[in-house]
N, C-alpha and C positions, 0 to 999 in steps of 0.2 A: 240428169244423171251427175251423180255424185262423179270426182273422179280425181285421182294426179297426173296434172301436164307435165310432160319431163323437158324440162327445158335448156338441160345439158343431160348428156345420156349415162359419163364415165365413160370406164374403157370397157366395161363388158360387164352390161347389167345384166339379171336372167332371172324368170322366174323361177323357185325350185320350191321340193316340195319333198318328204325320205326319199321317191322314186318311185320307181315304173318300176313295177314288180313284177312276175311270173309268163312276159316275155323272151327272156334272153331266147330260147327258145326258136323261135323263128329272126332273131339276127335283134333284136330290139334292147341296147342298153337300157340300166336303170337307171342311170344317167341319176338326182340327186345332188342336197347340197350338201356340198364339197366335206366345210364341219359342220357336220351333227351336231355337234355337240351346242355353239353357238345361236344354232339357227333355230336349237329350240328354247333356249333361253330369251333371244327375240320374244319368239313369241309369247313367253310365259309373259316377257315384261306387257306384251301388250294384251295379254289377257284374253290371246288364243289358245287353242288346244296346241296342242303339241308339233302338230302335222299340218297345219294350217299355211299355204301357199306364203310365201314372204320371194322380198327379193335378196338375189344373191353380189352382191358387188364385189368385184374383183382391182388391186392394187388403184383405181381413181369413184369417187363418187360421184351418182350424180349429184342435180340441182331441178327442186320441183318447184309446183305451184302448186295448191290448193285450187280444187274449183267444188267443194264439199264445205257444207256449211259450217264442219268443225272437221279435225282426223284427227286418229292419238296413232301415231306410231309412236315403234322403240327400236332402238340397237345395240346391237352387239357384237364385238369386233375389236379385237387390243390393239389400241391406239386410234381407233373411227369416234367418230365426235359428229355431234347435231351443229348447225349453224345456223340460225335463222340471221334471212337478210333480210325482210325489209318487215315492216315499219320502220325496226332502227334494226341493224346490227348486234347481232348477242350467241359469242354460244352459249352453248350446254350440254357440253359431253358427251360422254359415250355411256353405256350400261344402263340405259334406261331411258323410259318415255318421254314423250310431250307433246303436248296436243296444239295442232293451229287450225287456225278460219279464212275463210273463202279468199281470196288473195294474195294472203303470205306467202313468199318464198322461205328455201328451207334449202340446205346442202349437207353433206356427208363429206368428211375433211377426215386426211390421216387415216383414208381405208388401208390395208396391209394386201397381201397376197388373197387372204375373199372376208368378209362382215356381211351382216345381216339386218337385214333392217326392213319389220314385220309391222302390220298396217292391220287394228281395233277390227275384225267382223272378216281378214281378210275383202280379196284381190279374186273380182267374179270372173273369172276364166273358167270356159269349159274343160273339163279332165279331160284327156287323151288315153284310151287305155288304163281307165283306173288313177293318173295320177294329174298336176299341172309341169309337171318340171315341162324345164324346157331342153331340147335334146338339137342346138343348134345345127348339128351336121345332118339333121335327117330332117331337117328343120319343120318339125312341128312340136306341141304343147305346149307349155306358155304363152309367152303375148307372140301369136301370129309365128310362131315358132323360132322366135328368132330373139338377139339381147336389141335392149331400149336403145332404140333413135330419139332424138330432137322432134319434138308432135305430136310423138306420141303420148296418149292420152289412156289413163287405165284403170279401169272403169272399178267402181270398189263397190261392194255388200253394203254401207251404211252411208248413209247420206249425213248424219251426224253422230257426233257419240256424247257419253252424258260426263257433266265433270260431275271431276272426281282427284284426288291426289295423285301425284305423275309419282311413276314407282321406278325404284331403284336398284341395280343387284350390289350387296354390298359386299363382297367377294368375290371380283372377278375373277375368271383363269387367267394364267398368264400362258404366251404362244408354247412356253415347251421347247423350246428352240436347242437346251443342250439337253433335251434328254433320248436316250438309243432309242430308234426303233425299235419293236419287238416284231420280231417275224418269225414263220412254223418255216422248216423245209419241205424243199418242193412244192409240186408233185413231182417235177424231171431231173432231180436232183443227180440222180444218178448218170443225165445227159453233162454234166463235168465235173474236174476231173476236183481229188481232193484239194490241189493247191486255188483250187476257185473257190469253196468252199471256204474256207481259210483266209483269202483274201477278201472277200465278202463279209466276213464277218471281223475281220480287223483292219481293216483300211477307212481311209477319211473318201466318202462321196459328198461331190456338189452339185448340185441342182442348178440342171444348164438352161439356155435362155430357149430351148426347144423344152417349155413345161405351159400345160393349158390341165383346161377343163378332162383330159382325156388320158395325161400321163405326163410322167415327169421324165425327161431322160438327163441320167444320173452321170457326171465328169467323175473321170479318176478311172484308178487304178483298170487295164479290161480283166475279164471271167473267164477261163478258158474252156471250150466248151471239150467231151473226150473222143468225139468223134462230129458226125454231119451236127449239124447248127440244125438241118432242121426236122422237125418231125411231123406223123401228120394231128393235121387240123383238130383243135380241140378247145374243153368250154374254159375260160377266164371267169373265175375272180376278178372282184375289186381287190386291190393291193396286191396284187401276183407283180411281181418280177423277173418280166419274158428277157429273152437275152440273146440277139441276132448275130450275125458270123462278125460282126464289130467285137461283138466282146462286151458293150460297152450298155449295161444292167435299164434298164428300162419299166419305174412303177408305174404302174397300172394304176387311174384311179374313177371317176363316176360315168364318164359317160365315154372307157373304154372301149371298144368291139370284143362283142361273144365269144368269139373264137379266133383263132391263132395256131399259126404257124413252127414258133419259135418254142425252145425252153424253156420253164419257167425254175429257177434254180430255189424257189421260196418264196411266203407266201405274207404282207401283213395282216398281222393281227386286227381283230376292226375295233376293236379299241384304242388304237398307235391312228386310226384314219383320219380321222378329228388334224391328227398333230401334222397330217403331213397334207393337210388344206388349210396349213396354216405359214407354209414352206414357199419361199418365193426363189427365183433364180439368184444364186449365190448362197446362199443359207444351206450352212453342213450339214449329211447326214450320217449314222454312225447303228449298226445292227447289231442288236445279240438275239440269240435264238433259244425260243422257248418253246414247250410242246404244247401239244392238245388242251392238256389238262388246264394247266401257264394260264394258256391265253382264255379258257372257261371262266378261270378265276380273276383274271382282270377284267375281264368286262362287267362280271358281278359288282369287282370294285367301284368301277367305272360307274354304272347305275347309281350303287348308292354315294360315291362321291356328288355327282350329279344333284340327283334330290338332298340333299344336306344342300346345296350350292342354291340350287333353287327356293331355299328354305330361307335364304337372307334377301330374298326379295322383298322389301319394305318401301312408306312413302320417302319419298326425297326428303331430305330434313329441309324444313323452315331454317333451323336456329343457324347461329356463326356468319359471318364472315360474305357472301358470298360477291367477290367484285366483277364476276363480268354483270352478270343482273343490276349488283350497282351502279356502274356507269352506265347500264341502258336504260336506268328509268330517270324520269325528270325528279331533279332536286330542287330544291330551295336553298339559294344562297344568301348569304351572309347569317347565317342563327347560329351563331353561339350557345353549345351547352354547357354549363359548371356545371361539374363536378358537383352532390349536398356535401 
């Protein structure tokens, strides 16, 4: 069996794809990658279809040992880097693919709020309700319905990969931490005072320590309700901003509950959901309101921009001086070359 053995699991490493659609009426969340842009970039760098299940890494990357003849992986995520540990330590960088052979160990460094490791050919796990995404709270999907642990052995679809040039993304996206998050007001804006809407659109909020794949609890000014803060439970969309009795907003993400009984003052547009997947505790958030037409236009523009960025994928340049690779190579000492 070809596989990747987990030497160290990282803080919270799970298998994710685009998500599990069509089951929210049955109480099953969509789940899927927090940052759909980086997820797709990683797969394209690995030569996979855009929706191939990949590993989502949160805050701290794992360490692997290759249990296959050869495996090609690709990493996407701001700050994240591949590092070969044996037979000689060598940092390879990020936003690129790399090939490792049996017995080699590699790890992922510098992982921020989220990053993605795609494996050429994909991970051999059975889909649950049409998706390989892990829903940890429900205990299903992905690898045994949970985050990876040391000693796990992930089966792969390929025993080996063909020799080819590694690929790199020439134009990586930035984190977008300074960009305001766009939202559409509602669906229960009428449950809040006018002051609440003004505060939402003018104040600065901070991601609290209570942040995970289910949602980001935001620290900042409270959003006052007009009356009772309870409503008849209704459906929740990813990106909804729910406000309980405390008045502190909760921004709901991929693993959010499917229904809720607190009013939702606004919903983040789908285009900006990847920006939320890159936020970590302590990061600041500002909101700006747009209408549905603007949200749809932003979505089309985002797709065009991502396609243009993917078009910059090219073979890793062999020219120039790569000090990490130079220092990791066997060099002949005592040789001096004079310029002609």
